[in-house]
PDB file of N, CA, C and O in Angstrom:
ATOM      1  N   MET A   1      91.195 110.542  83.745  1.00  0.00           N
ATOM      2  CA  MET A   1      92.325 109.971  83.372  1.00  0.00           C
ATOM      3  C   MET A   1      93.363 110.862  82.717  1.00  0.00           C
ATOM      4  O   MET A   1      93.031 111.825  82.026  1.00  0.00           O
ATOM      5  N   THR A   2      94.633 110.526  82.947  1.00  0.00           N
ATOM      6  CA  THR A   2      95.576 111.451  82.482  1.00  0.00           C
ATOM      7  C   THR A   2      96.255 110.827  81.268  1.00  0.00           C
ATOM      8  O   THR A   2      96.157 109.622  81.033  1.00  0.00           O
ATOM      9  N   ASP A   3      96.922 111.644  80.525  1.00  0.00           N
ATOM     10  CA  ASP A   3      97.692 111.100  79.330  1.00  0.00           C
ATOM     11  C   ASP A   3      98.727 110.068  79.713  1.00  0.00           C
ATOM     12  O   ASP A   3      99.106 109.273  78.853  1.00  0.00           O
ATOM     13  N   SER A   4      99.198 110.021  80.904  1.00  0.00           N
ATOM     14  CA  SER A   4     100.258 108.942  81.259  1.00  0.00           C
ATOM     15  C   SER A   4      99.624 107.565  81.324  1.00  0.00           C
ATOM     16  O   SER A   4     100.352 106.576  81.244  1.00  0.00           O
ATOM     17  N   VAL A   5      98.311 107.440  81.464  1.00  0.00           N
ATOM     18  CA  VAL A   5      97.630 106.210  81.406  1.00  0.00           C
ATOM     19  C   VAL A   5      97.788 105.585  80.196  1.00  0.00           C
ATOM     20  O   VAL A   5      98.017 104.376  80.183  1.00  0.00           O
ATOM     21  N   TYR A   6      97.689 106.316  79.006  1.00  0.00           N
ATOM     22  CA  TYR A   6      97.856 105.671  77.763  1.00  0.00           C
ATOM     23  C   TYR A   6      99.294 105.690  77.255  1.00  0.00           C
ATOM     24  O   TYR A   6      99.939 106.735  77.179  1.00  0.00           O
ATOM     25  N   ILE A   7      99.784 104.461  76.899  1.00  0.00           N
ATOM     26  CA  ILE A   7     101.114 104.356  76.265  1.00  0.00           C
ATOM     27  C   ILE A   7     101.003 104.784  74.867  1.00  0.00           C
ATOM     28  O   ILE A   7     101.781 105.608  74.387  1.00  0.00           O
ATOM     29  N   ASN A   8      99.970 104.194  74.151  1.00  0.00           N
ATOM     30  CA  ASN A   8      99.634 104.490  72.704  1.00  0.00           C
ATOM     31  C   ASN A   8      98.411 105.129  72.679  1.00  0.00           C
ATOM     32  O   ASN A   8      97.416 104.441  72.454  1.00  0.00           O
ATOM     33  N   LYS A   9      98.281 106.474  72.892  1.00  0.00           N
ATOM     34  CA  LYS A   9      97.024 107.187  72.862  1.00  0.00           C
ATOM     35  C   LYS A   9      96.503 107.083  71.505  1.00  0.00           C
ATOM     36  O   LYS A   9      97.264 107.251  70.552  1.00  0.00           O
ATOM     37  N   PRO A  10      95.158 106.796  71.325  1.00  0.00           N
ATOM     38  CA  PRO A  10      94.486 106.719  70.057  1.00  0.00           C
ATOM     39  C   PRO A  10      94.560 108.114  69.403  1.00  0.00           C
ATOM     40  O   PRO A  10      94.500 109.074  70.171  1.00  0.00           O
ATOM     41  N   HIS A  11      94.685 108.350  68.063  1.00  0.00           N
ATOM     42  CA  HIS A  11      94.644 109.405  67.375  1.00  0.00           C
ATOM     43  C   HIS A  11      93.419 109.875  66.877  1.00  0.00           C
ATOM     44  O   HIS A  11      93.323 110.980  66.344  1.00  0.00           O
ATOM     45  N   SER A  12      92.392 109.032  67.031  1.00  0.00           N
ATOM     46  CA  SER A  12      90.981 109.536  66.505  1.00  0.00           C
ATOM     47  C   SER A  12      89.893 108.650  67.330  1.00  0.00           C
ATOM     48  O   SER A  12      90.199 107.700  68.051  1.00  0.00           O
ATOM     49  N   TRP A  13      88.711 109.071  67.125  1.00  0.00           N
ATOM     50  CA  TRP A  13      87.503 108.264  67.756  1.00  0.00           C
ATOM     51  C   TRP A  13      87.525 106.990  67.131  1.00  0.00           C
ATOM     52  O   TRP A  13      87.468 105.998  67.858  1.00  0.00           O
ATOM     53  N   GLN A  14      87.609 106.837  65.703  1.00  0.00           N
ATOM     54  CA  GLN A  14      87.720 105.516  65.143  1.00  0.00           C
ATOM     55  C   GLN A  14      88.693 104.574  65.681  1.00  0.00           C
ATOM     56  O   GLN A  14      88.397 103.406  65.934  1.00  0.00           O
ATOM     57  N   ALA A  15      89.887 105.090  65.864  1.00  0.00           N
ATOM     58  CA  ALA A  15      90.964 104.239  66.442  1.00  0.00           C
ATOM     59  C   ALA A  15      90.571 103.877  67.789  1.00  0.00           C
ATOM     60  O   ALA A  15      90.684 102.697  68.120  1.00  0.00           O
ATOM     61  N   LEU A  16      90.095 104.788  68.665  1.00  0.00           N
ATOM     62  CA  LEU A  16      89.683 104.528  69.959  1.00  0.00           C
ATOM     63  C   LEU A  16      88.636 103.327  70.067  1.00  0.00           C
ATOM     64  O   LEU A  16      88.767 102.379  70.842  1.00  0.00           O
ATOM     65  N   LEU A  17      87.556 103.510  69.155  1.00  0.00           N
ATOM     66  CA  LEU A  17      86.570 102.520  69.215  1.00  0.00           C
ATOM     67  C   LEU A  17      87.088 101.137  68.580  1.00  0.00           C
ATOM     68  O   LEU A  17      86.637 100.060  68.969  1.00  0.00           O
ATOM     69  N   SER A  18      87.975 101.228  67.668  1.00  0.00           N
ATOM     70  CA  SER A  18      88.473  99.807  67.247  1.00  0.00           C
ATOM     71  C   SER A  18      89.449  99.218  68.236  1.00  0.00           C
ATOM     72  O   SER A  18      89.663  98.012  68.117  1.00  0.00           O
ATOM     73  N   GLU A  19      90.065  99.865  69.179  1.00  0.00           N
ATOM     74  CA  GLU A  19      90.846  99.284  70.082  1.00  0.00           C
ATOM     75  C   GLU A  19      90.112  99.000  71.485  1.00  0.00           C
ATOM     76  O   GLU A  19      90.621  98.345  72.394  1.00  0.00           O
ATOM     77  N   MET A  20      88.831  99.596  71.523  1.00  0.00           N
ATOM     78  CA  MET A  20      88.203  99.487  72.864  1.00  0.00           C
ATOM     79  C   MET A  20      87.750  98.023  72.944  1.00  0.00           C
ATOM     80  O   MET A  20      87.238  97.413  72.005  1.00  0.00           O
ATOM     81  N   THR A  21      87.998  97.512  74.195  1.00  0.00           N
ATOM     82  CA  THR A  21      87.514  96.110  74.622  1.00  0.00           C
ATOM     83  C   THR A  21      86.338  96.200  75.335  1.00  0.00           C
ATOM     84  O   THR A  21      85.956  97.275  75.798  1.00  0.00           O
ATOM     85  N   ALA A  22      85.654  95.044  75.483  1.00  0.00           N
ATOM     86  CA  ALA A  22      84.523  94.917  76.336  1.00  0.00           C
ATOM     87  C   ALA A  22      84.754  95.290  77.771  1.00  0.00           C
ATOM     88  O   ALA A  22      83.846  95.783  78.440  1.00  0.00           O
ATOM     89  N   GLU A  23      86.004  95.053  78.279  1.00  0.00           N
ATOM     90  CA  GLU A  23      86.392  95.421  79.591  1.00  0.00           C
ATOM     91  C   GLU A  23      86.553  96.867  79.750  1.00  0.00           C
ATOM     92  O   GLU A  23      86.154  97.372  80.799  1.00  0.00           O
ATOM     93  N   MET A  24      87.095  97.614  78.830  1.00  0.00           N
ATOM     94  CA  MET A  24      87.223  98.994  78.749  1.00  0.00           C
ATOM     95  C   MET A  24      85.895  99.575  78.616  1.00  0.00           C
ATOM     96  O   MET A  24      85.693 100.592  79.280  1.00  0.00           O
ATOM     97  N   HIS A  25      85.001  99.154  77.927  1.00  0.00           N
ATOM     98  CA  HIS A  25      83.584  99.593  77.743  1.00  0.00           C
ATOM     99  C   HIS A  25      82.971  99.524  79.135  1.00  0.00           C
ATOM    100  O   HIS A  25      82.430 100.524  79.609  1.00  0.00           O
ATOM    101  N   GLN A  26      83.038  98.380  79.803  1.00  0.00           N
ATOM    102  CA  GLN A  26      82.488  98.269  81.207  1.00  0.00           C
ATOM    103  C   GLN A  26      83.106  99.217  82.123  1.00  0.00           C
ATOM    104  O   GLN A  26      82.379  99.811  82.919  1.00  0.00           O
ATOM    105  N   ASN A  27      84.505  99.456  82.105  1.00  0.00           N
ATOM    106  CA  ASN A  27      85.056 100.313  82.979  1.00  0.00           C
ATOM    107  C   ASN A  27      84.662 101.706  82.846  1.00  0.00           C
ATOM    108  O   ASN A  27      84.699 102.446  83.829  1.00  0.00           O
ATOM    109  N   LEU A  28      84.262 102.144  81.630  1.00  0.00           N
ATOM    110  CA  LEU A  28      83.872 103.562  81.331  1.00  0.00           C
ATOM    111  C   LEU A  28      82.506 103.609  81.932  1.00  0.00           C
ATOM    112  O   LEU A  28      82.216 104.621  82.570  1.00  0.00           O
ATOM    113  N   LYS A  29      81.628 102.651  81.816  1.00  0.00           N
ATOM    114  CA  LYS A  29      80.201 102.699  82.254  1.00  0.00           C
ATOM    115  C   LYS A  29      80.238 102.830  83.780  1.00  0.00           C
ATOM    116  O   LYS A  29      79.479 103.628  84.331  1.00  0.00           O
ATOM    117  N   THR A  30      81.089 102.078  84.479  1.00  0.00           N
ATOM    118  CA  THR A  30      81.324 102.257  85.815  1.00  0.00           C
ATOM    119  C   THR A  30      81.784 103.466  86.322  1.00  0.00           C
ATOM    120  O   THR A  30      81.323 103.937  87.361  1.00  0.00           O
ATOM    121  N   ALA A  31      82.713 104.041  85.631  1.00  0.00           N
ATOM    122  CA  ALA A  31      83.298 105.432  85.887  1.00  0.00           C
ATOM    123  C   ALA A  31      82.162 106.409  85.911  1.00  0.00           C
ATOM    124  O   ALA A  31      82.032 107.212  86.835  1.00  0.00           O
ATOM    125  N   ILE A  32      81.297 106.336  84.842  1.00  0.00           N
ATOM    126  CA  ILE A  32      80.130 107.192  84.524  1.00  0.00           C
ATOM    127  C   ILE A  32      79.227 107.174  85.771  1.00  0.00           C
ATOM    128  O   ILE A  32      78.848 108.177  86.376  1.00  0.00           O
ATOM    129  N   GLU A  33      78.925 105.852  86.082  1.00  0.00           N
ATOM    130  CA  GLU A  33      77.939 105.578  87.091  1.00  0.00           C
ATOM    131  C   GLU A  33      78.337 106.134  88.505  1.00  0.00           C
ATOM    132  O   GLU A  33      77.521 106.650  89.270  1.00  0.00           O
ATOM    133  N   LEU A  34      79.663 105.978  88.774  1.00  0.00           N
ATOM    134  CA  LEU A  34      80.220 106.416  90.030  1.00  0.00           C
ATOM    135  C   LEU A  34      80.594 107.876  90.024  1.00  0.00           C
ATOM    136  O   LEU A  34      80.606 108.532  91.066  1.00  0.00           O
ATOM    137  N   GLY A  35      80.912 108.406  88.792  1.00  0.00           N
ATOM    138  CA  GLY A  35      81.332 109.736  88.783  1.00  0.00           C
ATOM    139  C   GLY A  35      82.873 109.925  89.193  1.00  0.00           C
ATOM    140  O   GLY A  35      83.358 111.022  89.471  1.00  0.00           O
ATOM    141  N   LYS A  36      83.538 108.779  89.195  1.00  0.00           N
ATOM    142  CA  LYS A  36      85.017 108.990  89.461  1.00  0.00           C
ATOM    143  C   LYS A  36      85.735 107.814  88.659  1.00  0.00           C
ATOM    144  O   LYS A  36      85.075 106.927  88.118  1.00  0.00           O
ATOM    145  N   TRP A  37      87.000 107.856  88.620  1.00  0.00           N
ATOM    146  CA  TRP A  37      87.868 106.859  87.964  1.00  0.00           C
ATOM    147  C   TRP A  37      88.298 105.883  89.107  1.00  0.00           C
ATOM    148  O   TRP A  37      88.239 106.233  90.286  1.00  0.00           O
ATOM    149  N   PRO A  38      88.724 104.674  88.729  1.00  0.00           N
ATOM    150  CA  PRO A  38      89.217 103.786  89.832  1.00  0.00           C
ATOM    151  C   PRO A  38      90.262 104.281  90.807  1.00  0.00           C
ATOM    152  O   PRO A  38      90.372 103.784  91.928  1.00  0.00           O
ATOM    153  N   SER A  39      91.026 105.261  90.372  1.00  0.00           N
ATOM    154  CA  SER A  39      91.944 106.009  91.199  1.00  0.00           C
ATOM    155  C   SER A  39      91.276 106.830  92.313  1.00  0.00           C
ATOM    156  O   SER A  39      91.943 107.229  93.267  1.00  0.00           O
ATOM    157  N   GLY A  40      90.069 107.064  92.206  1.00  0.00           N
ATOM    158  CA  GLY A  40      89.339 107.842  93.105  1.00  0.00           C
ATOM    159  C   GLY A  40      89.119 109.271  92.569  1.00  0.00           C
ATOM    160  O   GLY A  40      88.302 109.979  93.157  1.00  0.00           O
ATOM    161  N   ASP A  41      89.800 109.764  91.474  1.00  0.00           N
ATOM    162  CA  ASP A  41      89.761 111.056  91.011  1.00  0.00           C
ATOM    163  C   ASP A  41      88.383 111.263  90.312  1.00  0.00           C
ATOM    164  O   ASP A  41      87.962 110.427  89.513  1.00  0.00           O
ATOM    165  N   ARG A  42      87.664 112.430  90.637  1.00  0.00           N
ATOM    166  CA  ARG A  42      86.304 112.585  90.014  1.00  0.00           C
ATOM    167  C   ARG A  42      86.421 112.916  88.521  1.00  0.00           C
ATOM    168  O   ARG A  42      87.412 113.496  88.078  1.00  0.00           O
ATOM    169  N   LEU A  43      85.446 112.556  87.795  1.00  0.00           N
ATOM    170  CA  LEU A  43      85.415 112.837  86.407  1.00  0.00           C
ATOM    171  C   LEU A  43      84.862 114.265  86.227  1.00  0.00           C
ATOM    172  O   LEU A  43      83.931 114.678  86.919  1.00  0.00           O
ATOM    173  N   THR A  44      85.436 114.968  85.322  1.00  0.00           N
ATOM    174  CA  THR A  44      85.002 116.376  84.920  1.00  0.00           C
ATOM    175  C   THR A  44      83.760 116.201  84.051  1.00  0.00           C
ATOM    176  O   THR A  44      83.489 115.103  83.566  1.00  0.00           O
ATOM    177  N   THR A  45      82.982 117.317  83.848  1.00  0.00           N
ATOM    178  CA  THR A  45      81.926 117.267  82.929  1.00  0.00           C
ATOM    179  C   THR A  45      82.321 116.835  81.639  1.00  0.00           C
ATOM    180  O   THR A  45      81.619 116.041  81.014  1.00  0.00           O
ATOM    181  N   GLU A  46      83.463 117.320  81.146  1.00  0.00           N
ATOM    182  CA  GLU A  46      83.996 117.023  79.748  1.00  0.00           C
ATOM    183  C   GLU A  46      84.370 115.615  79.688  1.00  0.00           C
ATOM    184  O   GLU A  46      84.171 115.026  78.626  1.00  0.00           O
ATOM    185  N   GLN A  47      84.875 114.998  80.661  1.00  0.00           N
ATOM    186  CA  GLN A  47      85.171 113.540  80.687  1.00  0.00           C
ATOM    187  C   GLN A  47      83.890 112.633  80.809  1.00  0.00           C
ATOM    188  O   GLN A  47      83.901 111.530  80.262  1.00  0.00           O
ATOM    189  N   ILE A  48      82.934 113.006  81.415  1.00  0.00           N
ATOM    190  CA  ILE A  48      81.656 112.385  81.490  1.00  0.00           C
ATOM    191  C   ILE A  48      81.127 112.325  80.061  1.00  0.00           C
ATOM    192  O   ILE A  48      80.779 111.254  79.562  1.00  0.00           O
ATOM    193  N   GLU A  49      81.072 113.436  79.437  1.00  0.00           N
ATOM    194  CA  GLU A  49      80.373 113.695  78.115  1.00  0.00           C
ATOM    195  C   GLU A  49      81.367 112.716  77.072  1.00  0.00           C
ATOM    196  O   GLU A  49      80.803 112.016  76.231  1.00  0.00           O
ATOM    197  N   HIS A  50      82.597 112.717  77.162  1.00  0.00           N
ATOM    198  CA  HIS A  50      83.461 111.819  76.316  1.00  0.00           C
ATOM    199  C   HIS A  50      83.243 110.526  76.559  1.00  0.00           C
ATOM    200  O   HIS A  50      83.234 109.752  75.602  1.00  0.00           O
ATOM    201  N   CYS A  51      83.033 110.059  77.841  1.00  0.00           N
ATOM    202  CA  CYS A  51      82.881 108.698  78.125  1.00  0.00           C
ATOM    203  C   CYS A  51      81.615 108.179  77.646  1.00  0.00           C
ATOM    204  O   CYS A  51      81.541 107.072  77.113  1.00  0.00           O
ATOM    205  N   LEU A  52      80.578 108.971  77.823  1.00  0.00           N
ATOM    206  CA  LEU A  52      79.320 108.675  77.379  1.00  0.00           C
ATOM    207  C   LEU A  52      79.178 108.540  75.783  1.00  0.00           C
ATOM    208  O   LEU A  52      78.433 107.698  75.281  1.00  0.00           O
ATOM    209  N   GLN A  53      79.958 109.442  75.021  1.00  0.00           N
ATOM    210  CA  GLN A  53      80.001 109.182  73.559  1.00  0.00           C
ATOM    211  C   GLN A  53      80.605 107.974  73.298  1.00  0.00           C
ATOM    212  O   GLN A  53      80.091 107.237  72.456  1.00  0.00           O
ATOM    213  N   ALA A  54      81.687 107.617  73.919  1.00  0.00           N
ATOM    214  CA  ALA A  54      82.468 106.355  73.646  1.00  0.00           C
ATOM    215  C   ALA A  54      81.563 105.220  73.959  1.00  0.00           C
ATOM    216  O   ALA A  54      81.487 104.293  73.153  1.00  0.00           O
ATOM    217  N   VAL A  55      80.849 105.208  75.090  1.00  0.00           N
ATOM    218  CA  VAL A  55      79.971 103.953  75.399  1.00  0.00           C
ATOM    219  C   VAL A  55      78.816 103.861  74.437  1.00  0.00           C
ATOM    220  O   VAL A  55      78.389 102.775  74.046  1.00  0.00           O
ATOM    221  N   ILE A  56      78.349 104.951  74.086  1.00  0.00           N
ATOM    222  CA  ILE A  56      77.204 104.921  73.098  1.00  0.00           C
ATOM    223  C   ILE A  56      77.791 104.472  71.824  1.00  0.00           C
ATOM    224  O   ILE A  56      77.168 103.583  71.243  1.00  0.00           O
ATOM    225  N   ALA A  57      78.882 104.919  71.270  1.00  0.00           N
ATOM    226  CA  ALA A  57      79.451 104.456  70.031  1.00  0.00           C
ATOM    227  C   ALA A  57      79.708 103.006  70.075  1.00  0.00           C
ATOM    228  O   ALA A  57      79.292 102.265  69.184  1.00  0.00           O
ATOM    229  N   TYR A  58      80.340 102.606  71.025  1.00  0.00           N
ATOM    230  CA  TYR A  58      80.611 101.180  71.192  1.00  0.00           C
ATOM    231  C   TYR A  58      79.496 100.256  71.281  1.00  0.00           C
ATOM    232  O   TYR A  58      79.556  99.147  70.749  1.00  0.00           O
ATOM    233  N   ASP A  59      78.413 100.686  71.972  1.00  0.00           N
ATOM    234  CA  ASP A  59      77.094  99.850  71.981  1.00  0.00           C
ATOM    235  C   ASP A  59      76.629  99.817  70.622  1.00  0.00           C
ATOM    236  O   ASP A  59      76.254  98.746  70.145  1.00  0.00           O
ATOM    237  N   GLU A  60      76.613 100.936  69.909  1.00  0.00           N
ATOM    238  CA  GLU A  60      76.170 100.903  68.422  1.00  0.00           C
ATOM    239  C   GLU A  60      76.787  99.867  67.682  1.00  0.00           C
ATOM    240  O   GLU A  60      76.123  99.136  66.947  1.00  0.00           O
ATOM    241  N   ARG A  61      78.124  99.742  67.838  1.00  0.00           N
ATOM    242  CA  ARG A  61      78.828  98.860  67.031  1.00  0.00           C
ATOM    243  C   ARG A  61      78.867  97.359  67.458  1.00  0.00           C
ATOM    244  O   ARG A  61      79.086  96.468  66.637  1.00  0.00           O
ATOM    245  N   HIS A  62      78.659  97.140  68.686  1.00  0.00           N
ATOM    246  CA  HIS A  62      78.907  95.816  69.199  1.00  0.00           C
ATOM    247  C   HIS A  62      77.692  95.107  69.969  1.00  0.00           C
ATOM    248  O   HIS A  62      77.712  93.919  70.291  1.00  0.00           O
ATOM    249  N   LEU A  63      76.703  95.929  70.205  1.00  0.00           N
ATOM    250  CA  LEU A  63      75.593  95.200  70.958  1.00  0.00           C
ATOM    251  C   LEU A  63      74.204  95.435  70.187  1.00  0.00           C
ATOM    252  O   LEU A  63      73.980  96.424  69.489  1.00  0.00           O
ATOM    253  N   PRO A  64      73.322  94.403  70.411  1.00  0.00           N
ATOM    254  CA  PRO A  64      71.943  94.478  69.850  1.00  0.00           C
ATOM    255  C   PRO A  64      71.190  95.631  70.458  1.00  0.00           C
ATOM    256  O   PRO A  64      71.488  96.028  71.585  1.00  0.00           O
ATOM    257  N   ALA A  65      70.331  96.123  69.830  1.00  0.00           N
ATOM    258  CA  ALA A  65      69.647  97.341  70.264  1.00  0.00           C
ATOM    259  C   ALA A  65      69.021  97.266  71.740  1.00  0.00           C
ATOM    260  O   ALA A  65      68.999  98.242  72.490  1.00  0.00           O
ATOM    261  N   ILE A  66      68.557  96.103  72.049  1.00  0.00           N
ATOM    262  CA  ILE A  66      67.985  95.837  73.424  1.00  0.00           C
ATOM    263  C   ILE A  66      68.975  95.979  74.517  1.00  0.00           C
ATOM    264  O   ILE A  66      68.612  96.270  75.657  1.00  0.00           O
ATOM    265  N   GLU A  67      70.288  95.771  74.186  1.00  0.00           N
ATOM    266  CA  GLU A  67      71.312  95.867  75.172  1.00  0.00           C
ATOM    267  C   GLU A  67      72.058  97.174  75.263  1.00  0.00           C
ATOM    268  O   GLU A  67      72.992  97.304  76.055  1.00  0.00           O
ATOM    269  N   ARG A  68      71.660  98.151  74.460  1.00  0.00           N
ATOM    270  CA  ARG A  68      72.372  99.408  74.519  1.00  0.00           C
ATOM    271  C   ARG A  68      71.939 100.159  75.530  1.00  0.00           C
ATOM    272  O   ARG A  68      70.881  99.948  76.122  1.00  0.00           O
ATOM    273  N   VAL A  69      72.959 101.340  75.856  1.00  0.00           N
ATOM    274  CA  VAL A  69      72.476 102.379  76.855  1.00  0.00           C
ATOM    275  C   VAL A  69      71.289 103.106  76.328  1.00  0.00           C
ATOM    276  O   VAL A  69      71.188 103.436  75.146  1.00  0.00           O
ATOM    277  N   ALA A  70      70.351 103.357  77.284  1.00  0.00           N
ATOM    278  CA  ALA A  70      69.195 104.139  77.033  1.00  0.00           C
ATOM    279  C   ALA A  70      68.283 103.634  76.103  1.00  0.00           C
ATOM    280  O   ALA A  70      67.507 104.401  75.533  1.00  0.00           O
ATOM    281  N   TYR A  71      68.285 102.198  75.839  1.00  0.00           N
ATOM    282  CA  TYR A  71      67.240 101.486  75.018  1.00  0.00           C
ATOM    283  C   TYR A  71      65.934 101.582  75.690  1.00  0.00           C
ATOM    284  O   TYR A  71      65.703 101.328  76.872  1.00  0.00           O
ATOM    285  N   ILE A  72      65.044 102.013  74.717  1.00  0.00           N
ATOM    286  CA  ILE A  72      63.618 102.194  75.214  1.00  0.00           C
ATOM    287  C   ILE A  72      62.722 101.145  74.366  1.00  0.00           C
ATOM    288  O   ILE A  72      62.592 101.317  73.155  1.00  0.00           O
ATOM    289  N   ASP A  73      62.147 100.125  74.985  1.00  0.00           N
ATOM    290  CA  ASP A  73      61.281  99.262  74.399  1.00  0.00           C
ATOM    291  C   ASP A  73      59.953  99.991  74.094  1.00  0.00           C
ATOM    292  O   ASP A  73      59.117 100.311  74.939  1.00  0.00           O
ATOM    293  N   ARG A  74      59.882 100.211  72.749  1.00  0.00           N
ATOM    294  CA  ARG A  74      58.660 100.886  72.327  1.00  0.00           C
ATOM    295  C   ARG A  74      57.505 100.030  71.732  1.00  0.00           C
ATOM    296  O   ARG A  74      56.504 100.520  71.209  1.00  0.00           O
ATOM    297  N   SER A  75      57.752  98.682  71.870  1.00  0.00           N
ATOM    298  CA  SER A  75      56.714  97.674  71.386  1.00  0.00           C
ATOM    299  C   SER A  75      55.433  97.842  72.104  1.00  0.00           C
ATOM    300  O   SER A  75      54.366  97.835  71.491  1.00  0.00           O
ATOM    301  N   LYS A  76      55.511  97.998  73.428  1.00  0.00           N
ATOM    302  CA  LYS A  76      54.229  98.062  74.187  1.00  0.00           C
ATOM    303  C   LYS A  76      53.383  99.379  73.786  1.00  0.00           C
ATOM    304  O   LYS A  76      52.156  99.385  73.693  1.00  0.00           O
ATOM    305  N   LEU A  77      54.239 100.517  73.559  1.00  0.00           N
ATOM    306  CA  LEU A  77      53.601 101.809  73.222  1.00  0.00           C
ATOM    307  C   LEU A  77      53.016 101.665  71.951  1.00  0.00           C
ATOM    308  O   LEU A  77      51.934 102.216  71.750  1.00  0.00           O
ATOM    309  N   ALA A  78      53.611 100.947  70.971  1.00  0.00           N
ATOM    310  CA  ALA A  78      53.073 100.791  69.691  1.00  0.00           C
ATOM    311  C   ALA A  78      51.825  99.948  69.697  1.00  0.00           C
ATOM    312  O   ALA A  78      50.870 100.256  68.984  1.00  0.00           O
ATOM    313  N   ALA A  79      51.807  98.908  70.471  1.00  0.00           N
ATOM    314  CA  ALA A  79      50.565  98.106  70.826  1.00  0.00           C
ATOM    315  C   ALA A  79      49.376  98.813  71.401  1.00  0.00           C
ATOM    316  O   ALA A  79      48.218  98.550  71.079  1.00  0.00           O
ATOM    317  N   LYS A  80      49.721  99.706  72.252  1.00  0.00           N
ATOM    318  CA  LYS A  80      48.597 100.514  72.835  1.00  0.00           C
ATOM    319  C   LYS A  80      48.123 101.485  71.743  1.00  0.00           C
ATOM    320  O   LYS A  80      46.912 101.661  71.610  1.00  0.00           O
ATOM    321  N   THR A  81      48.954 102.092  70.995  1.00  0.00           N
ATOM    322  CA  THR A  81      48.451 102.989  70.030  1.00  0.00           C
ATOM    323  C   THR A  81      47.742 102.334  68.944  1.00  0.00           C
ATOM    324  O   THR A  81      46.873 102.988  68.367  1.00  0.00           O
ATOM    325  N   SER A  82      47.987 101.108  68.566  1.00  0.00           N
ATOM    326  CA  SER A  82      47.278 100.406  67.416  1.00  0.00           C
ATOM    327  C   SER A  82      45.952  99.935  68.061  1.00  0.00           C
ATOM    328  O   SER A  82      44.969  99.804  67.331  1.00  0.00           O
ATOM    329  N   ASP A  83      45.860  99.658  69.452  1.00  0.00           N
ATOM    330  CA  ASP A  83      44.601  99.145  70.078  1.00  0.00           C
ATOM    331  C   ASP A  83      43.637 100.294  70.006  1.00  0.00           C
ATOM    332  O   ASP A  83      42.443 100.006  69.920  1.00  0.00           O
ATOM    333  N   LYS A  84      44.011 101.625  70.030  1.00  0.00           N
ATOM    334  CA  LYS A  84      43.055 102.775  70.121  1.00  0.00           C
ATOM    335  C   LYS A  84      42.456 103.001  68.710  1.00  0.00           C
ATOM    336  O   LYS A  84      41.350 103.535  68.630  1.00  0.00           O
ATOM    337  N   THR A  85      43.094 102.640  67.642  1.00  0.00           N
ATOM    338  CA  THR A  85      42.490 102.849  66.355  1.00  0.00           C
ATOM    339  C   THR A  85      41.494 101.976  65.823  1.00  0.00           C
ATOM    340  O   THR A  85      41.007 102.199  64.714  1.00  0.00           O
TER     341      THR A  85
END
C-alpha cells in the first residue's frame, strides 16, 4: 500500500488500531494469505510483518481467544497430561 491510499494516515499504532474496522482487519488477513494487495501489488516482507502485527493486535483487542490468529486449543493436551499422572 502506498501513502496515497491513506488520506488521514494514523500517527501511531494505537491510532491505527483505534481506527481499524472489522473490514480492514479482514482485508489485511486476505492480503497476508494471498501475499498481495487488492491492486495486485505483492507485499514486501516488511509489509507482511506489519500486517501480521496489526492483525494480531486487533484480534487481541476485539476477539475472544478461540477466534484469534494462531489460537491453539490446549485443553486436549492438558487432559492427556493429567490422565498420565
